[in-house]
Each structure stands twice: as structure tokens, then as C-alpha cells.
C-alpha positions as CSV (number, residue, x, y, z in Angstrom):
1,M,-26.4,-24.7,34.3
2,E,-27.6,-24.2,30.8
3,R,-28.5,-20.6,31.5
4,I,-25.0,-19.9,32.8
5,L,-23.3,-21.5,29.8
6,N,-25.6,-19.4,27.4
7,K,-24.9,-16.3,29.4
8,Q,-21.1,-16.9,29.2
9,A,-21.3,-17.7,25.5
10,V,-23.2,-14.3,24.8
11,I,-20.6,-12.5,26.9
12,N,-17.7,-14.1,25.0
13,R,-19.4,-13.3,21.7
14,V,-19.8,-9.5,22.6
15,K,-16.2,-9.3,23.8
16,S,-15.0,-11.0,20.5
17,L,-17.0,-8.5,18.5
18,Q,-15.7,-5.5,20.5
19,M,-12.2,-6.7,20.2
20,N,-12.5,-7.1,16.4
21,T,-14.0,-3.6,16.1
22,L,-11.3,-2.1,18.2
23,R,-8.5,-3.9,16.2
24,G,-10.1,-2.7,12.9
25,N,-10.3,1.0,14.1
26,W,-6.7,0.6,15.2
27,R,-5.5,-0.7,11.9
28,K,-7.3,2.1,10.1
29,T,-5.7,4.7,12.5
30,I,-2.2,3.3,12.0
31,L,-2.7,3.4,8.2
32,I,-3.9,7.0,8.3
33,V,-0.9,7.8,10.5
34,C,1.5,6.2,8.0
35,V,0.0,8.1,5.1
36,V,0.4,11.5,7.0
37,A,3.8,10.5,8.0
38,L,4.7,10.5,4.2
39,G,3.9,14.2,4.2
40,I,6.0,15.0,7.3
41,D,9.4,13.8,5.9
42,P,9.6,16.1,2.8
43,L,9.4,19.1,5.2
44,Y,13.0,18.5,6.1
45,L,13.8,19.5,2.4
46,F,12.7,23.1,3.2
47,V,15.3,23.5,5.9
48,P,18.2,24.8,3.7
49,V,17.8,28.5,2.8
50,V,20.0,30.9,0.8
51,D,21.4,34.2,2.1
52,S,21.7,35.8,-1.4
53,P,23.2,39.3,-0.2
54,K,26.1,37.3,1.5
55,F,26.3,34.5,-1.3
56,C,26.0,31.7,1.4
57,F,23.4,29.4,2.6
58,T,22.2,28.4,6.0
59,F,19.4,26.3,7.7
60,D,16.1,27.1,9.3
61,K,16.6,25.7,12.7
62,K,13.1,26.3,14.0
63,L,11.7,24.4,11.1
64,A,14.2,21.6,11.6
65,T,13.3,21.3,15.3
66,G,9.5,21.4,14.8
67,V,9.6,18.7,12.1
68,S,11.9,16.6,14.1
69,V,9.6,16.6,17.2
70,L,6.5,16.0,14.9
71,R,8.2,13.0,13.2
72,T,9.4,11.5,16.5
73,F,5.7,11.8,18.0
74,I,4.5,9.8,14.9
75,D,7.4,7.3,15.0
76,V,6.7,6.6,18.8
77,F,2.9,6.0,17.9
78,Y,4.1,3.5,15.3
79,V,6.6,1.8,17.6
80,V,3.6,0.9,19.8
81,H,2.0,-0.8,16.8
82,I,5.2,-2.8,16.3
83,I,5.3,-4.0,20.0
84,L,1.6,-5.0,19.6
85,N,2.3,-7.0,16.5
86,F,5.2,-8.9,18.4
87,M,2.8,-9.7,21.2
88,R,0.0,-10.9,18.8
89,Y,2.5,-12.9,16.8
90,S,3.8,-14.6,19.9
91,N,0.2,-15.5,21.0
92,G,-0.6,-16.8,17.5
93,E,-3.2,-14.0,17.0
94,L,-1.6,-12.2,14.0
95,N,-3.0,-13.3,10.7
96,L,-0.7,-12.4,7.9
97,H,-3.0,-14.0,5.2
98,A,-0.2,-16.4,4.1
99,K,0.6,-20.1,4.3
100,P,1.8,-21.3,7.7
101,K,5.3,-22.0,6.4
102,R,5.7,-18.5,5.1
103,E,4.2,-16.6,7.9
104,T,7.5,-16.4,9.8
105,Y,9.2,-15.1,6.7
106,Y,6.5,-12.5,6.1
107,F,6.6,-11.4,9.7
108,I,10.4,-10.9,9.8
109,S,10.3,-9.0,6.4
110,Y,7.7,-6.7,7.6
111,T,9.3,-6.2,11.0
112,I,12.6,-5.3,9.3
113,V,10.8,-2.7,7.0
114,D,8.9,-1.2,10.1
115,I,12.2,-0.8,12.0
116,L,14.0,0.7,9.2
117,S,11.0,3.1,8.7
118,V,11.3,4.4,12.4
119,L,15.0,5.0,12.7
120,P,15.6,8.5,13.7
121,M,18.3,9.0,10.9
122,P,16.9,12.4,9.5
123,Q,16.5,13.8,13.1
124,V,20.0,13.0,14.1
125,L,21.9,14.0,10.9
126,V,19.8,17.3,10.4
127,L,20.0,18.5,14.1
128,T,23.7,17.5,14.2
129,L,25.2,18.6,10.9
130,M,23.3,21.8,10.3
131,R,25.1,23.4,13.2
132,R,28.7,23.0,11.9
133,S,28.7,21.7,8.4
134,D,27.6,22.4,4.8
135,S,27.6,18.8,3.7
136,L,23.8,18.5,4.0
137,V,23.6,20.7,0.9
138,S,27.1,20.5,-0.8
139,R,27.2,16.7,-0.8
140,E,23.4,16.3,-1.2
141,I,23.2,14.3,2.1
142,L,19.8,15.8,3.1
143,K,18.1,14.8,0.0
144,W,19.4,11.2,-0.2
145,I,18.8,10.6,3.5
146,V,15.2,11.6,3.2
147,L,14.8,9.4,0.1
148,S,16.4,6.4,1.5
149,Q,14.1,6.3,4.5
150,Y,11.2,7.3,2.4
151,I,11.1,4.0,0.7
152,P,10.6,1.7,3.7
153,R,7.9,4.2,4.9
154,I,6.0,3.6,1.7
155,L,6.6,-0.1,1.9
156,R,5.2,-0.5,5.3
157,I,1.7,0.7,4.2
158,Y,1.2,-2.3,1.9
159,P,0.8,-4.9,4.8
160,L,-1.5,-2.4,6.7
161,Y,-3.6,-1.8,3.6
162,K,-3.8,-5.5,3.1
163,E,-4.9,-6.1,6.7
164,V,-7.6,-3.4,6.6
165,T,-9.2,-4.6,3.3
166,K,-9.1,-8.2,4.4
167,A,-10.9,-7.3,7.6
168,S,-13.4,-4.8,6.4
169,G,-13.3,-5.1,2.6
170,T,-12.4,-1.4,2.1
171,V,-10.6,1.4,3.7
172,A,-13.3,4.1,3.5
173,E,-16.8,3.4,4.9
174,T,-18.5,5.7,2.2
175,K,-17.7,6.5,-1.3
176,W,-17.0,10.1,-0.7
177,I,-14.4,9.4,2.0
178,G,-12.8,7.0,-0.5
179,A,-12.7,9.5,-3.3
180,A,-11.3,12.2,-0.9
181,F,-8.6,9.7,0.2
182,N,-7.4,9.1,-3.4
183,L,-7.5,12.8,-4.0
184,F,-5.3,13.3,-1.0
185,L,-2.7,10.8,-2.2
186,Y,-2.5,12.7,-5.5
187,M,-2.0,16.0,-3.5
188,L,0.6,14.3,-1.5
189,H,2.8,13.5,-4.5
190,S,2.5,17.1,-5.5
191,H,3.9,18.1,-2.1
192,V,6.8,15.6,-2.3
193,F,7.9,16.6,-5.9
194,G,7.6,20.3,-4.9
195,A,9.9,19.6,-1.8
196,F,12.4,17.9,-3.8
197,W,12.4,20.7,-6.4
198,Y,13.0,23.3,-3.6
199,V,16.1,21.5,-2.2
200,S,17.4,20.9,-5.6
201,S,17.1,24.6,-6.4
202,V,19.4,25.3,-3.3
203,E,21.8,22.6,-4.4
204,K,21.9,24.1,-7.9
205,I,22.9,27.6,-6.9
206,N,25.5,26.2,-4.4
207,K,26.9,24.1,-7.2
208,C,27.3,27.2,-9.4
209,W,28.9,29.1,-6.5
210,R,31.4,26.1,-6.1
211,L,32.2,26.0,-9.8
212,A,32.8,29.7,-10.0
213,C,34.7,30.3,-6.8
214,P,38.1,28.6,-7.7
215,H,38.3,30.9,-10.9
216,L,37.8,34.0,-8.8
217,P,40.9,35.4,-7.0
218,G,40.5,35.4,-3.2
219,C,37.3,33.4,-3.2
220,S,37.2,30.6,-0.6
221,L,34.7,27.6,-0.6
222,K,34.8,27.6,3.1
223,F,32.7,30.7,3.2
224,Q,29.8,29.1,1.3
225,Y,28.2,28.1,4.6
226,C,26.9,31.2,6.5
227,G,27.8,29.6,9.9
228,R,31.5,30.1,9.1
229,E,31.7,33.7,8.6
230,G,29.9,33.5,5.3
231,G,29.6,36.6,3.2
232,N,33.4,37.2,2.7
233,N,33.1,36.3,-1.0
234,I,30.9,39.2,-1.8
235,P,33.9,41.3,-3.3
236,Y,35.3,38.5,-5.4
237,G,32.5,38.5,-8.2
238,L,30.0,35.8,-7.4
239,N,27.3,38.2,-8.0
240,T,28.1,38.2,-11.7
241,S,29.4,34.6,-12.1
242,C,25.9,32.9,-11.6
243,P,23.4,35.0,-13.5
244,L,19.8,34.0,-13.3
245,I,19.0,33.6,-17.0
246,E,16.2,31.7,-18.5
247,P,17.2,28.3,-20.2
248,D,16.0,29.3,-23.7
249,Q,17.7,32.6,-23.5
250,I,21.3,31.2,-22.9
251,T,23.6,31.7,-26.0
252,N,26.8,31.1,-24.3
253,S,27.8,27.5,-23.2
254,S,30.0,29.0,-20.4
255,V,26.9,30.4,-18.7
256,F,25.6,28.2,-15.9
257,N,22.2,26.6,-16.8
258,F,19.8,26.4,-13.9
259,G,17.2,24.6,-16.0
260,M,13.8,23.9,-14.2
261,Y,15.1,25.5,-11.0
262,I,15.3,29.0,-12.4
263,D,11.7,29.8,-11.3
264,A,12.4,29.0,-7.7
265,L,15.6,31.2,-7.6
266,K,13.9,34.1,-9.3
267,S,10.9,34.0,-7.1
268,G,13.0,34.3,-4.0
269,I,11.5,31.4,-2.1
270,V,14.8,29.9,-1.4
271,E,16.1,33.1,0.3
272,V,16.2,33.8,4.1
273,K,13.1,35.7,5.2
274,P,11.5,35.5,8.7
275,D,8.3,33.6,8.9
276,D,8.3,32.9,5.2
277,F,7.7,29.0,5.3
278,P,4.0,29.2,4.3
279,R,4.8,31.1,1.1
280,K,7.6,28.6,0.1
281,F,5.5,25.6,1.0
282,F,2.4,26.6,-1.1
283,Y,4.5,27.9,-4.0
284,C,6.4,24.5,-4.2
285,F,3.1,22.6,-3.7
286,W,1.6,24.5,-6.6
287,W,4.7,23.9,-8.8
288,G,4.4,20.1,-8.1
289,L,0.6,20.0,-8.7
290,R,0.9,22.0,-11.9
291,N,3.7,19.8,-13.4
292,I,2.2,16.5,-12.4
293,S,-1.2,17.5,-13.8
294,A,0.6,18.7,-17.2
295,L,2.8,15.6,-17.1
296,G,5.9,17.7,-17.0
297,Q,5.2,19.2,-20.5
298,N,6.3,22.7,-19.5
299,L,9.6,21.7,-17.8
300,R,12.8,23.2,-19.3
301,T,15.6,21.1,-18.1
302,S,19.4,21.6,-18.3
303,N,21.6,19.1,-19.9
304,S,22.3,17.5,-16.6
305,V,21.5,13.8,-16.2
306,G,19.8,14.3,-12.8
307,D,17.6,17.1,-14.0
308,I,16.5,15.0,-17.0
309,V,15.8,11.9,-14.8
310,F,13.8,14.1,-12.3
311,A,11.7,15.6,-15.2
312,L,11.1,11.8,-16.5
313,I,10.0,10.8,-13.1
314,I,7.5,13.7,-12.8
315,C,6.2,12.9,-16.3
316,V,5.6,9.1,-15.8
317,S,4.3,9.6,-12.2
318,G,1.8,12.2,-13.3
319,L,0.5,9.9,-16.0
320,L,0.1,7.0,-13.5
321,L,-1.2,9.0,-10.7
322,F,-3.9,10.6,-12.9
323,A,-4.9,7.2,-14.3
324,V,-5.1,5.7,-10.7
325,L,-6.9,8.8,-9.3
326,I,-9.7,8.8,-12.0
327,G,-10.0,5.0,-11.8
328,N,-10.3,4.9,-8.0
329,I,-12.7,7.9,-7.9
330,Q,-14.9,6.3,-10.5
331,K,-14.9,3.0,-8.6
332,Y,-16.0,4.6,-5.3
333,L,-18.7,6.6,-7.0
334,Q,-20.1,3.9,-8.9
335,S,-19.8,1.0,-6.5
336,N,-23.2,1.7,-5.0
337,T,-24.7,3.1,-8.1
338,T,-24.6,-0.3,-9.9
339,R,-26.3,-2.1,-6.9
340,I,-28.9,0.7,-6.7
341,D,-29.7,0.4,-10.5
342,E,-30.1,-3.3,-10.0
343,M,-32.6,-2.7,-7.1
344,E,-34.6,-0.4,-9.3
345,E,-34.7,-2.8,-12.2
346,R,-35.8,-5.6,-9.8
347,K,-38.6,-3.4,-8.5
348,R,-39.9,-2.7,-12.0
349,D,-39.8,-6.3,-12.8
350,T,-41.8,-7.1,-9.6
351,E,-44.3,-4.4,-10.4
352,I,-44.9,-5.8,-14.0
353,W,-45.3,-9.3,-12.6
354,M,-47.7,-8.2,-9.9
355,S,-49.7,-6.3,-12.4
356,S,-49.8,-9.2,-14.7
357,K,-51.2,-11.5,-12.0
358,S,-53.9,-8.9,-11.0
359,L,-52.8,-9.0,-7.4
360,P,-54.8,-7.1,-4.7
361,E,-53.1,-4.0,-3.3
362,N,-52.8,-5.3,0.1
363,L,-50.9,-8.3,-1.1
364,K,-48.7,-5.9,-3.4
365,D,-47.7,-3.9,-0.3
366,M,-46.7,-7.1,1.5
367,I,-44.5,-8.1,-1.4
368,R,-43.0,-4.7,-1.7
369,R,-42.2,-4.7,2.1
370,H,-40.6,-8.1,1.8
371,E,-38.5,-7.0,-1.1
372,E,-37.3,-3.9,0.7
373,E,-36.4,-5.8,3.9
374,K,-34.6,-8.4,1.8
375,W,-32.6,-5.5,0.0
376,Q,-31.6,-3.9,3.3
377,K,-30.5,-7.2,4.8
378,T,-28.6,-8.6,1.7
379,R,-27.7,-5.5,-0.3
380,G,-28.6,-7.4,-3.6
381,I,-26.5,-10.4,-2.9
382,E,-28.1,-13.8,-3.7
383,E,-27.2,-15.8,-0.5
384,E,-28.3,-19.2,-1.7
385,A,-26.6,-19.0,-5.0
386,F,-23.4,-17.5,-3.3
387,L,-23.4,-20.4,-0.7
388,Q,-23.8,-23.1,-3.5
389,S,-20.8,-21.7,-5.3
390,L,-18.6,-22.3,-2.1
391,P,-16.8,-25.7,-1.4
392,D,-18.4,-28.0,1.0
393,H,-16.0,-27.5,3.9
394,I,-16.4,-23.8,3.9
395,R,-20.3,-24.1,3.7
396,L,-20.1,-26.5,6.8
397,H,-18.1,-23.9,8.7
398,I,-20.6,-21.2,7.7
399,E,-23.6,-23.3,8.9
400,R,-21.8,-24.1,12.2
401,N,-21.0,-20.4,12.7
402,S,-24.7,-19.5,12.0
403,L,-26.0,-22.1,14.4
404,N,-23.7,-20.9,17.1
405,S,-24.7,-17.3,16.6
406,R,-28.4,-18.3,16.7
407,G,-27.8,-20.3,19.8
408,N,-26.1,-17.2,21.5
409,E,-28.9,-14.9,20.4
410,E,-31.5,-17.3,21.7
411,G,-29.6,-17.7,24.9
412,G,-29.6,-13.9,25.3
413,R,-33.4,-13.7,24.6
414,R,-34.0,-16.5,27.0
415,K,-31.9,-14.6,29.6
416,Q,-33.9,-11.4,29.1
417,E,-37.2,-13.4,29.4
418,V,-36.1,-15.0,32.6
419,D,-34.9,-11.6,34.0
420,G,-38.1,-10.0,33.1
421,R,-40.1,-12.9,34.6
422,R,-38.1,-12.6,37.7
423,G,-38.6,-8.9,37.9
424,E,-42.3,-9.2,37.5
425,E,-42.5,-12.0,40.3
426,E,-40.4,-9.6,42.5
427,D,-42.9,-6.8,41.9
428,T,-45.8,-9.0,42.6
429,T,-44.2,-10.2,45.9
430,R,-43.6,-6.6,47.0
431,N,-47.2,-5.6,46.2
432,D,-48.6,-8.6,48.2
433,E,-46.4,-7.8,51.1
434,G,-47.4,-4.1,51.0
435,E,-51.2,-5.1,51.0
436,T,-50.6,-7.7,54.0
437,H,-48.9,-4.9,55.9
438,Q,-51.8,-2.5,55.3
439,R,-54.4,-5.0,56.4
440,M,-52.4,-5.7,59.6
441,A,-52.2,-2.1,60.3
């Protein structure tokens, strides 16, 4: 009976460890998916394109469809995570690391954020409005709908990050992966700012056309969208009403100031060209990375409040992101270096002590092996001092858990010994039976 109980305890222990490992890997996978999703949404901002020869704008339908499919796939993956959280919470298995009275509040709050983050608002609005309306650009609906849902998609990362760090202590297993992860976050912000700069450039040229068109005889705003016979405004002077002049070269206040967006318009990345997405994507990414790294010092803004606020956000974000990036990379690169330095210092002190005692070489080798094994096991943590610093009730739980683990390990060893003896006895019995048959023959 005791053997059966020990065997069952070992099986339960193994299943528990496997389940914890599976949950930890799932949490890290979901966290990576959420970070990748932050780079998918800004791709919607590249959908509007300008048809400069016709003085109208249209939409890249292939890009909009591809981004919608990719975003839907990621959202379905996250919906599975929401359902699993519901099941774990109903079974009392979801640990939110909060007081029992506040767990329900935190669960409801996190669930609301999760649901808001997976609502298919960009897919529905973009695929619906781009076929018959110019409001995505003229009323800036596209920019604000992406921004409004970008906030809950950022907020949902916090509880996931908290779960991962509580379970395993860190997101990355090695210092190089951690440094690469922080560098990726820095690059992600460059992509986001570059995408918003692109769509704001399209909105800026559209705004200039809308301001100039009422003062031109025969010009109609309904032709600003290429889907409604756009291009009929060509004879009415739009080609001279919105000249692309550098902001520091404008001497007449009546000339429209494109500010920081003049580079996008002059480079032609906002114009309709087949299979031109990689060029505009990398150009905007480079613009974002350059201005974040330079803290927005080279930005030449117009007197528009929106342009000035955007430049301020780039400047402050660049300063904060650079400080966080350097701090996190330094932390990951030095996390193991400090412990290794401590180990080397301890080795030197041990060598000095052994030399002062005139110990023989065989005894020195035994001490060195002991210190090496102790380091590999504890990684420089003084267990006794650490346990003494804990409260009594926590130490009691740790001792009970250690005793249970030892009992399970001993039970497993006993099971292996019994199985081995049983196998030896069966082999001996077979050999005896074979010899008996040979004698009888």
C-alpha cells in the first residue's frame, strides 16, 4: 500500500511540474504575441495613398486586407487565452497576486481591457469605409481608431508581464535575449512614430487641398477621393495652390506650411506605386528611429498645435526610451557578471586560506570541488542566511515542501530499486527454468 501511495505521489508531482512548465511557456508565448500585435496595428496607417497626378487620394486595398487577416489571426489566438483565464478563474486556479477581496475587481478590470483590445473595430471600419468614403482621411478616423484601440492593447501586457515575472522571475532566460527584447521595444516605437508620421502626411496634403479648393472656380471637394471620379480638379489650379516648400523658406504667410511632413511628400513615399510598401515602410521606420534617437531636435514643425504636440511626444518618448533601453540592457548584461565576480573573489579568498593552513593538495582539490558544486547548486545564494531572514510561518511551509519533495524522491528511488530487484529475480527464474529444460532434454 505504501509503495502505491509513493508511486501516486511521484506521478502527481511530475504532472504538477509539467503543468507549471506548460503554463509558463503559454504565458511567455502570449506575451510575445501581444508585443508583436503592437507592431501590426500601425500597418493600417499605411493604407491611404495619394494619387498626385489626379490630386486625389485612395486606399491600398491589398494591404488593408492582409493586415486585417493577420490581426484577426492574432486576436483569435488571444481570445483562446481569455477563455482559458475564465476557466482557471472559475476553478480557483488563476492567481492574480492580489488580496482575496480585490481579486474579483482585478479579474473584471483585466477582462474588460482584454475584450476591448480584441474588438475588430479597425478591420470593420477600414474594410467598410475605404470602399465608398474619404472620411478615414478627411476626418482622421483611421488615425484615431487605431490610437484608441492601441491603448488597451498596451495595457493588457501589464498583467501578462506580471504573471511571467512572478512565475519565473524574468521574461528572458539569458542576458542576450533580454537585451535583444529591450532593443526590439525601442525599434517598435520607431515603427509606430513612423507610421503616424506617414498618415499625418497624407492628411496634411488633403487638408491643403480642402482649404484651397473653395477658392478655385469649378473645384469640388467630392473629387478629393479617387473612388468618386477623382482627378476632375486638375484644371482648376490645385497643382499651384499647395507648393511643396521647405518650412524655413516660406516668406509668405498665405503659403501652406507642411512642417515636418514636407520630407514625406517630397520623397514620394505617400504616392500610389505598385508593390511600393517595403520602401515606404523602411523609410518611415528610419524617420522614426532617427528622430527618436535625436530626441526630435531636427524636426521643423508648423504652427499647428497638433504638429507641435506630436513633436513634443517624440522628444519626451525618445528621452525616456533611451534611458530605459540603456538601463535594461546594462541590467541584463551585468546581472550574471556581478555573481561571477563574487564567485571569483570567494575562490581567491579560499585559496589564500588554504595556503595559510598549509593543506595538502588532495585536500585542496576536495575543497575546490565542494565549492564548485555548491556554486552550481545555489548560484552564490546563502540559503541558511536567506531562510533565517524569512518569517517563521514561511520557513515552516518551505520545510514541509522540502520534506514532501524528499519523500517523493525517496519513493521514486524505492520504486526503481524494487523494479530492478523484480527484474533480476525474473531473469534468474528464466535462467533456472532454461537450465532445467536442458537437463530434462
